[in-house]
N, CA, C and O atoms as a GROMACS GRO file, in nm:
protein
  412
    1UNK      N    1  -2.848   3.794  -9.371
    1UNK     CA    2  -2.730   3.713  -9.392
    1UNK      C    3  -2.735   3.597  -9.292
    1UNK      O    4  -2.753   3.618  -9.172
    2UNK      N    5  -2.719   3.476  -9.342
    2UNK     CA    6  -2.722   3.361  -9.252
    2UNK      C    7  -2.583   3.337  -9.193
    2UNK      O    8  -2.487   3.404  -9.229
    3UNK      N    9  -2.573   3.241  -9.102
    3UNK     CA   10  -2.448   3.215  -9.033
    3UNK      C   11  -2.338   3.173  -9.128
    3UNK      O   12  -2.223   3.215  -9.112
    4UNK      N   13  -2.370   3.092  -9.227
    4UNK     CA   14  -2.269   3.045  -9.324
    4UNK      C   15  -2.212   3.164  -9.402
    4UNK      O   16  -2.091   3.173  -9.419
    5UNK      N   17  -2.298   3.253  -9.449
    5UNK     CA   18  -2.251   3.371  -9.523
    5UNK      C   19  -2.163   3.458  -9.434
    5UNK      O   20  -2.059   3.508  -9.477
    6UNK      N   21  -2.206   3.478  -9.310
    6UNK     CA   22  -2.128   3.559  -9.218
    6UNK      C   23  -1.991   3.498  -9.194
    6UNK      O   24  -1.890   3.569  -9.194
    7UNK      N   25  -1.987   3.367  -9.174
    7UNK     CA   26  -1.860   3.299  -9.150
    7UNK      C   27  -1.770   3.307  -9.272
    7UNK      O   28  -1.650   3.329  -9.259
    8UNK      N   29  -1.826   3.288  -9.390
    8UNK     CA   30  -1.747   3.299  -9.513
    8UNK      C   31  -1.683   3.436  -9.525
    8UNK      O   32  -1.566   3.448  -9.559
    9UNK      N   33  -1.760   3.540  -9.498
    9UNK     CA   34  -1.708   3.676  -9.506
    9UNK      C   35  -1.604   3.702  -9.397
    9UNK      O   36  -1.504   3.770  -9.421
   10UNK      N   37  -1.627   3.650  -9.278
   10UNK     CA   38  -1.532   3.670  -9.168
   10UNK      C   39  -1.397   3.605  -9.198
   10UNK      O   40  -1.292   3.666  -9.176
   11UNK      N   41  -1.400   3.483  -9.248
   11UNK     CA   42  -1.275   3.415  -9.282
   11UNK      C   43  -1.203   3.490  -9.394
   11UNK      O   44  -1.081   3.510  -9.387
   12UNK      N   45  -1.276   3.531  -9.494
   12UNK     CA   46  -1.214   3.605  -9.606
   12UNK      C   47  -1.152   3.736  -9.558
   12UNK      O   48  -1.043   3.772  -9.602
   13UNK      N   49  -1.220   3.806  -9.469
   13UNK     CA   50  -1.166   3.934  -9.423
   13UNK      C   51  -1.043   3.915  -9.336
   13UNK      O   52  -0.955   4.001  -9.336
   14UNK      N   53  -1.034   3.805  -9.261
   14UNK     CA   54  -0.918   3.780  -9.176
   14UNK      C   55  -0.791   3.754  -9.256
   14UNK      O   56  -0.682   3.790  -9.212
   15UNK      N   57  -0.804   3.694  -9.372
   15UNK     CA   58  -0.683   3.662  -9.450
   15UNK      C   59  -0.666   3.755  -9.570
   15UNK      O   60  -0.579   3.731  -9.654
   16UNK      N   61  -0.746   3.859  -9.579
   16UNK     CA   62  -0.739   3.951  -9.692
   16UNK      C   63  -0.610   4.031  -9.696
   16UNK      O   64  -0.572   4.079  -9.802
   17UNK      N   65  -0.543   4.046  -9.584
   17UNK     CA   66  -0.420   4.125  -9.581
   17UNK      C   67  -0.305   4.059  -9.656
   17UNK      O   68  -0.204   4.125  -9.683
   18UNK      N   69  -0.318   3.933  -9.692
   18UNK     CA   70  -0.213   3.863  -9.765
   18UNK      C   71  -0.208   3.899  -9.913
   18UNK      O   72  -0.115   3.857  -9.982
   19UNK      N   73  -0.304   3.974  -9.962
   19UNK     CA   74  -0.313   4.007 -10.104
   19UNK      C   75  -0.326   4.158 -10.122
   19UNK      O   76  -0.386   4.225 -10.038
   20UNK      N   77  -0.269   4.212 -10.231
   20UNK     CA   78  -0.293   4.354 -10.259
   20UNK      C   79  -0.441   4.376 -10.293
   20UNK      O   80  -0.512   4.282 -10.326
   21UNK      N   81  -0.486   4.502 -10.285
   21UNK     CA   82  -0.626   4.534 -10.314
   21UNK      C   83  -0.670   4.476 -10.447
   21UNK      O   84  -0.605   4.495 -10.550
   22UNK      N   85  -0.781   4.405 -10.446
   22UNK     CA   86  -0.840   4.350 -10.567
   22UNK      C   87  -0.778   4.220 -10.614
   22UNK      O   88  -0.832   4.158 -10.706
   23UNK      N   89  -0.667   4.176 -10.555
   23UNK     CA   90  -0.600   4.056 -10.604
   23UNK      C   91  -0.644   3.929 -10.532
   23UNK      O   92  -0.623   3.819 -10.582
   24UNK      N   93  -0.705   3.944 -10.417
   24UNK     CA   94  -0.749   3.826 -10.342
   24UNK      C   95  -0.859   3.755 -10.418
   24UNK      O   96  -0.941   3.820 -10.483
   25UNK      N   97  -0.861   3.621 -10.413
   25UNK     CA   98  -0.964   3.548 -10.486
   25UNK      C   99  -1.105   3.583 -10.445
   25UNK      O  100  -1.198   3.563 -10.523
   26UNK      N  101  -1.124   3.634 -10.325
   26UNK     CA  102  -1.260   3.663 -10.277
   26UNK      C  103  -1.299   3.808 -10.299
   26UNK      O  104  -1.407   3.849 -10.257
   27UNK      N  105  -1.215   3.888 -10.365
   27UNK     CA  106  -1.248   4.029 -10.390
   27UNK      C  107  -1.356   4.043 -10.497
   27UNK      O  108  -1.375   3.954 -10.579
   28UNK      N  109  -1.424   4.155 -10.494
   28UNK     CA  110  -1.528   4.183 -10.595
   28UNK      C  111  -1.467   4.192 -10.733
   28UNK      O  112  -1.530   4.152 -10.831
   29UNK      N  113  -1.345   4.244 -10.743
   29UNK     CA  114  -1.278   4.254 -10.872
   29UNK      C  115  -1.250   4.114 -10.930
   29UNK      O  116  -1.264   4.091 -11.050
   30UNK      N  117  -1.210   4.022 -10.843
   30UNK     CA  118  -1.187   3.885 -10.888
   30UNK      C  119  -1.317   3.820 -10.933
   30UNK      O  120  -1.317   3.744 -11.030
   31UNK      N  121  -1.425   3.849 -10.865
   31UNK     CA  122  -1.555   3.795 -10.903
   31UNK      C  123  -1.595   3.845 -11.042
   31UNK      O  124  -1.643   3.768 -11.125
   32UNK      N  125  -1.576   3.974 -11.067
   32UNK     CA  126  -1.613   4.030 -11.196
   32UNK      C  127  -1.527   3.973 -11.309
   32UNK      O  128  -1.577   3.940 -11.416
   33UNK      N  129  -1.396   3.962 -11.283
   33UNK     CA  130  -1.307   3.905 -11.384
   33UNK      C  131  -1.342   3.759 -11.410
   33UNK      O  132  -1.345   3.714 -11.524
   34UNK      N  133  -1.368   3.685 -11.303
   34UNK     CA  134  -1.407   3.545 -11.318
   34UNK      C  135  -1.533   3.531 -11.401
   34UNK      O  136  -1.541   3.444 -11.487
   35UNK      N  137  -1.632   3.617 -11.377
   35UNK     CA  138  -1.758   3.612 -11.452
   35UNK      C  139  -1.732   3.629 -11.601
   35UNK      O  140  -1.789   3.558 -11.683
   36UNK      N  141  -1.645   3.724 -11.636
   36UNK     CA  142  -1.614   3.748 -11.778
   36UNK      C  143  -1.542   3.628 -11.840
   36UNK      O  144  -1.579   3.582 -11.947
   37UNK      N  145  -1.439   3.580 -11.772
   37UNK     CA  146  -1.360   3.468 -11.826
   37UNK      C  147  -1.445   3.342 -11.833
   37UNK      O  148  -1.444   3.272 -11.934
   38UNK      N  149  -1.516   3.312 -11.726
   38UNK     CA  150  -1.595   3.189 -11.722
   38UNK      C  151  -1.708   3.190 -11.824
   38UNK      O  152  -1.744   3.084 -11.877
   39UNK      N  153  -1.763   3.306 -11.853
   39UNK     CA  154  -1.871   3.315 -11.951
   39UNK      C  155  -1.820   3.303 -12.094
   39UNK      O  156  -1.887   3.248 -12.180
   40UNK      N  157  -1.700   3.356 -12.119
   40UNK     CA  158  -1.648   3.362 -12.257
   40UNK      C  159  -1.549   3.251 -12.290
   40UNK      O  160  -1.553   3.196 -12.400
   41UNK      N  161  -1.460   3.218 -12.197
   41UNK     CA  162  -1.353   3.122 -12.225
   41UNK      C  163  -1.323   3.035 -12.104
   41UNK      O  164  -1.213   3.043 -12.049
   42UNK      N  165  -1.418   2.953 -12.061
   42UNK     CA  166  -1.395   2.873 -11.940
   42UNK      C  167  -1.278   2.776 -11.953
   42UNK      O  168  -1.224   2.731 -11.852
   43UNK      N  169  -1.239   2.742 -12.075
   43UNK     CA  170  -1.130   2.647 -12.095
   43UNK      C  171  -0.994   2.701 -12.048
   43UNK      O  172  -0.901   2.623 -12.030
   44UNK      N  173  -0.982   2.832 -12.029
   44UNK     CA  174  -0.855   2.889 -11.982
   44UNK      C  175  -0.842   2.882 -11.830
   44UNK      O  176  -0.735   2.912 -11.776
   45UNK      N  177  -0.947   2.844 -11.760
   45UNK     CA  178  -0.941   2.832 -11.614
   45UNK      C  179  -0.874   2.700 -11.577
   45UNK      O  180  -0.908   2.595 -11.630
   46UNK      N  181  -0.778   2.708 -11.484
   46UNK     CA  182  -0.704   2.589 -11.442
   46UNK      C  183  -0.698   2.583 -11.290
   46UNK      O  184  -0.719   2.683 -11.222
   47UNK      N  185  -0.668   2.466 -11.239
   47UNK     CA  186  -0.650   2.448 -11.095
   47UNK      C  187  -0.776   2.479 -11.017
   47UNK      O  188  -0.886   2.433 -11.050
   48UNK      N  189  -0.758   2.558 -10.912
   48UNK     CA  190  -0.872   2.591 -10.826
   48UNK      C  191  -0.977   2.674 -10.899
   48UNK      O  192  -1.095   2.665 -10.868
   49UNK      N  193  -0.933   2.754 -10.996
   49UNK     CA  194  -1.029   2.834 -11.072
   49UNK      C  195  -1.120   2.745 -11.154
   49UNK      O  196  -1.239   2.773 -11.168
   50UNK      N  197  -1.066   2.638 -11.209
   50UNK     CA  198  -1.149   2.543 -11.284
   50UNK      C  199  -1.247   2.472 -11.191
   50UNK      O  200  -1.362   2.448 -11.227
   51UNK      N  201  -1.201   2.438 -11.071
   51UNK     CA  202  -1.289   2.377 -10.972
   51UNK      C  203  -1.400   2.475 -10.932
   51UNK      O  204  -1.515   2.436 -10.917
   52UNK      N  205  -1.364   2.601 -10.915
   52UNK     CA  206  -1.464   2.703 -10.884
   52UNK      C  207  -1.567   2.713 -10.996
   52UNK      O  208  -1.686   2.727 -10.969
   53UNK      N  209  -1.521   2.706 -11.120
   53UNK     CA  210  -1.613   2.709 -11.234
   53UNK      C  211  -1.711   2.592 -11.228
   53UNK      O  212  -1.829   2.608 -11.259
   54UNK      N  213  -1.663   2.475 -11.189
   54UNK     CA  214  -1.752   2.359 -11.176
   54UNK      C  215  -1.861   2.386 -11.071
   54UNK      O  216  -1.976   2.346 -11.089
   55UNK      N  217  -1.824   2.452 -10.963
   55UNK     CA  218  -1.923   2.487 -10.860
   55UNK      C  219  -2.025   2.587 -10.917
   55UNK      O  220  -2.145   2.576 -10.892
   56UNK      N  221  -1.975   2.684 -10.992
   56UNK     CA  222  -2.064   2.787 -11.049
   56UNK      C  223  -2.158   2.725 -11.152
   56UNK      O  224  -2.274   2.765 -11.162
   57UNK      N  225  -2.110   2.629 -11.228
   57UNK     CA  226  -2.196   2.560 -11.325
   57UNK      C  227  -2.316   2.495 -11.258
   57UNK      O  228  -2.425   2.490 -11.315
   58UNK      N  229  -2.297   2.446 -11.137
   58UNK     CA  230  -2.405   2.378 -11.066
   58UNK      C  231  -2.510   2.473 -11.012
   58UNK      O  232  -2.621   2.431 -10.980
   59UNK      N  233  -2.476   2.600 -11.002
   59UNK     CA  234  -2.569   2.700 -10.948
   59UNK      C  235  -2.637   2.773 -11.063
   59UNK      O  236  -2.593   2.880 -11.106
   60UNK      N  237  -2.744   2.715 -11.112
   60UNK     CA  238  -2.813   2.766 -11.231
   60UNK      C  239  -2.869   2.906 -11.212
   60UNK      O  240  -2.888   2.978 -11.310
   61UNK      N  241  -2.898   2.946 -11.089
   61UNK     CA  242  -2.953   3.080 -11.066
   61UNK      C  243  -2.849   3.190 -11.088
   61UNK      O  244  -2.886   3.308 -11.091
   62UNK      N  245  -2.722   3.156 -11.102
   62UNK     CA  246  -2.618   3.256 -11.130
   62UNK      C  247  -2.610   3.289 -11.279
   62UNK      O  248  -2.543   3.385 -11.318
   63UNK      N  249  -2.677   3.212 -11.360
   63UNK     CA  250  -2.666   3.223 -11.506
   63UNK      C  251  -2.789   3.290 -11.566
   63UNK      O  252  -2.900   3.277 -11.515
   64UNK      N  253  -2.768   3.362 -11.676
   64UNK     CA  254  -2.877   3.418 -11.754
   64UNK      C  255  -2.893   3.332 -11.879
   64UNK      O  256  -2.797   3.308 -11.953
   65UNK      N  257  -3.014   3.286 -11.902
   65UNK     CA  258  -3.046   3.206 -12.021
   65UNK      C  259  -3.150   3.284 -12.101
   65UNK      O  260  -3.258   3.313 -12.052
   66UNK      N  261  -3.116   3.316 -12.225
   66UNK     CA  262  -3.213   3.390 -12.306
   66UNK      C  263  -3.320   3.294 -12.359
   66UNK      O  264  -3.292   3.178 -12.390
   67UNK      N  265  -3.439   3.345 -12.368
   67UNK     CA  266  -3.553   3.269 -12.418
   67UNK      C  267  -3.600   3.334 -12.548
   67UNK      O  268  -3.665   3.439 -12.545
   68UNK      N  269  -3.570   3.273 -12.662
   68UNK     CA  270  -3.616   3.334 -12.788
   68UNK      C  271  -3.768   3.325 -12.802
   68UNK      O  272  -3.831   3.232 -12.752
   69UNK      N  273  -3.824   3.424 -12.870
   69UNK     CA  274  -3.968   3.423 -12.895
   69UNK      C  275  -4.000   3.324 -13.006
   69UNK      O  276  -3.909   3.276 -13.075
   70UNK      N  277  -4.126   3.294 -13.024
   70UNK     CA  278  -4.167   3.202 -13.129
   70UNK      C  279  -4.125   3.254 -13.267
   70UNK      O  280  -4.082   3.177 -13.352
   71UNK      N  281  -4.138   3.384 -13.288
   71UNK     CA  282  -4.099   3.445 -13.417
   71UNK      C  283  -3.950   3.428 -13.441
   71UNK      O  284  -3.907   3.395 -13.551
   72UNK      N  285  -3.870   3.450 -13.338
   72UNK     CA  286  -3.725   3.435 -13.352
   72UNK      C  287  -3.688   3.290 -13.384
   72UNK      O  288  -3.598   3.265 -13.464
   73UNK      N  289  -3.757   3.196 -13.323
   73UNK     CA  290  -3.732   3.055 -13.351
   73UNK      C  291  -3.766   3.023 -13.495
   73UNK      O  292  -3.690   2.956 -13.564
   74UNK      N  293  -3.882   3.072 -13.542
   74UNK     CA  294  -3.924   3.047 -13.679
   74UNK      C  295  -3.830   3.111 -13.779
   74UNK      O  296  -3.811   3.059 -13.889
   75UNK      N  297  -3.770   3.225 -13.743
   75UNK     CA  298  -3.677   3.294 -13.832
   75UNK      C  299  -3.536   3.235 -13.825
   75UNK      O  300  -3.445   3.284 -13.892
   76UNK      N  301  -3.517   3.131 -13.745
   76UNK     CA  302  -3.387   3.067 -13.735
   76UNK      C  303  -3.290   3.139 -13.643
   76UNK      O  304  -3.170   3.117 -13.650
   77UNK      N  305  -3.342   3.224 -13.556
   77UNK     CA  306  -3.259   3.297 -13.462
   77UNK      C  307  -3.195   3.201 -13.363
   77UNK      O  308  -3.263   3.116 -13.305
   78UNK      N  309  -3.065   3.214 -13.343
   78UNK     CA  310  -2.996   3.134 -13.243
   78UNK      C  311  -2.987   3.214 -13.113
   78UNK      O  312  -2.937   3.327 -13.114
   79UNK      N  313  -3.034   3.158 -13.004
   79UNK     CA  314  -3.026   3.232 -12.878
   79UNK      C  315  -2.880   3.251 -12.836
   79UNK      O  316  -2.794   3.170 -12.869
   80UNK      N  317  -2.856   3.359 -12.764
   80UNK     CA  318  -2.720   3.382 -12.717
   80UNK      C  319  -2.684   3.279 -12.611
   80UNK      O  320  -2.771   3.224 -12.543
   81UNK      N  321  -2.555   3.253 -12.599
   81UNK     CA  322  -2.508   3.155 -12.503
   81UNK      C  323  -2.536   3.203 -12.360
   81UNK      O  324  -2.535   3.323 -12.334
   82UNK      N  325  -2.562   3.111 -12.270
   82UNK     CA  326  -2.583   3.151 -12.130
   82UNK      C  327  -2.457   3.222 -12.077
   82UNK      O  328  -2.346   3.190 -12.118
   83UNK      N  329  -2.478   3.315 -11.987
   83UNK     CA  330  -2.363   3.383 -11.926
   83UNK      C  331  -2.391   3.408 -11.779
   83UNK      O  332  -2.505   3.412 -11.734
   84UNK      N  333  -2.282   3.426 -11.704
   84UNK     CA  334  -2.292   3.450 -11.561
   84UNK      C  335  -2.333   3.595 -11.539
   84UNK      O  336  -2.276   3.686 -11.600
   85UNK      N  337  -2.430   3.617 -11.453
   85UNK     CA  338  -2.473   3.753 -11.418
   85UNK      C  339  -2.383   3.800 -11.303
   85UNK      O  340  -2.390   3.746 -11.192
   86UNK      N  341  -2.297   3.901 -11.329
   86UNK     CA  342  -2.200   3.943 -11.227
   86UNK      C  343  -2.261   3.979 -11.092
   86UNK      O  344  -2.204   3.944 -10.989
   87UNK      N  345  -2.375   4.046 -11.090
   87UNK     CA  346  -2.436   4.085 -10.962
   87UNK      C  347  -2.477   3.962 -10.881
   87UNK      O  348  -2.460   3.960 -10.759
   88UNK      N  349  -2.529   3.862 -10.947
   88UNK     CA  350  -2.567   3.740 -10.877
   88UNK      C  351  -2.443   3.666 -10.827
   88UNK      O  352  -2.442   3.612 -10.717
   89UNK      N  353  -2.339   3.665 -10.910
   89UNK     CA  354  -2.215   3.598 -10.871
   89UNK      C  355  -2.152   3.667 -10.750
   89UNK      O  356  -2.107   3.601 -10.657
   90UNK      N  357  -2.149   3.802 -10.752
   90UNK     CA  358  -2.090   3.875 -10.639
   90UNK      C  359  -2.159   3.841 -10.508
   90UNK      O  360  -2.093   3.832 -10.405
   91UNK      N  361  -2.289   3.823 -10.512
   91UNK     CA  362  -2.364   3.790 -10.390
   91UNK      C  363  -2.323   3.652 -10.336
   91UNK      O  364  -2.312   3.634 -10.215
   92UNK      N  365  -2.300   3.557 -10.424
   92UNK     CA  366  -2.264   3.421 -10.383
   92UNK      C  367  -2.113   3.401 -10.373
   92UNK      O  368  -2.068   3.296 -10.327
   93UNK      N  369  -2.035   3.500 -10.414
   93UNK     CA  370  -1.891   3.486 -10.426
   93UNK      C  371  -1.820   3.440 -10.297
   93UNK      O  372  -1.743   3.345 -10.304
   94UNK      N  373  -1.842   3.503 -10.182
   94UNK     CA  374  -1.771   3.457 -10.061
   94UNK      C  375  -1.794   3.309 -10.031
   94UNK      O  376  -1.701   3.237  -9.995
   95UNK      N  377  -1.916   3.265 -10.046
   95UNK     CA  378  -1.948   3.124 -10.020
   95UNK      C  379  -1.879   3.033 -10.120
   95UNK      O  380  -1.821   2.931 -10.082
   96UNK      N  381  -1.884   3.068 -10.248
   96UNK     CA  382  -1.823   2.985 -10.352
   96UNK      C  383  -1.671   2.978 -10.337
   96UNK      O  384  -1.612   2.871 -10.345
   97UNK      N  385  -1.610   3.093 -10.315
   97UNK     CA  386  -1.464   3.098 -10.303
   97UNK      C  387  -1.417   3.023 -10.178
   97UNK      O  388  -1.314   2.955 -10.180
   98UNK      N  389  -1.492   3.034 -10.071
   98UNK     CA  390  -1.449   2.966  -9.948
   98UNK      C  391  -1.450   2.815  -9.964
   98UNK      O  392  -1.371   2.746  -9.900
   99UNK      N  393  -1.538   2.762 -10.048
   99UNK     CA  394  -1.541   2.618 -10.068
   99UNK      C  395  -1.420   2.568 -10.146
   99UNK      O  396  -1.384   2.450 -10.136
  100UNK      N  397  -1.355   2.657 -10.223
  100UNK     CA  398  -1.243   2.615 -10.306
  100UNK      C  399  -1.109   2.664 -10.252
  100UNK      O  400  -1.012   2.588 -10.250
  101UNK      N  401  -1.102   2.790 -10.209
  101UNK     CA  402  -0.974   2.850 -10.171
  101UNK      C  403  -0.945   2.849 -10.022
  101UNK      O  404  -0.829   2.840  -9.982
  102UNK      N  405  -1.048   2.858  -9.938
  102UNK     CA  406  -1.026   2.878  -9.796
  102UNK      C  407  -1.034   2.748  -9.719
  102UNK      O  408  -0.948   2.720  -9.636
  103UNK      N  409  -1.135   2.668  -9.744
  103UNK     CA  410  -1.156   2.547  -9.664
  103UNK      C  411  -1.084   2.428  -9.721
  103UNK      O  412  -1.092   2.319  -9.665
   0.00000   0.00000   0.00000
């Protein structure tokens, strides 16, 4: 863990008492819910959540992109839409949330 990650986690833990369990924007539950909403219906995100989505869009390594095979392409197969990988998002979550909600 580098200094920035440590600082992000430290700041989040200091102010975590202001929210019930799982309700804080930096909680793992919030990260999982965000991944689902942002992957399926990003248009419903508003305010800081929409800004957070813009940050997540820029981080291509958080997304899964399917690569159809040559046969699937020839058969007219449409690849599935890219989606956020929750495990990858959870790892980057403290840093991402701190840029929008904390700082």
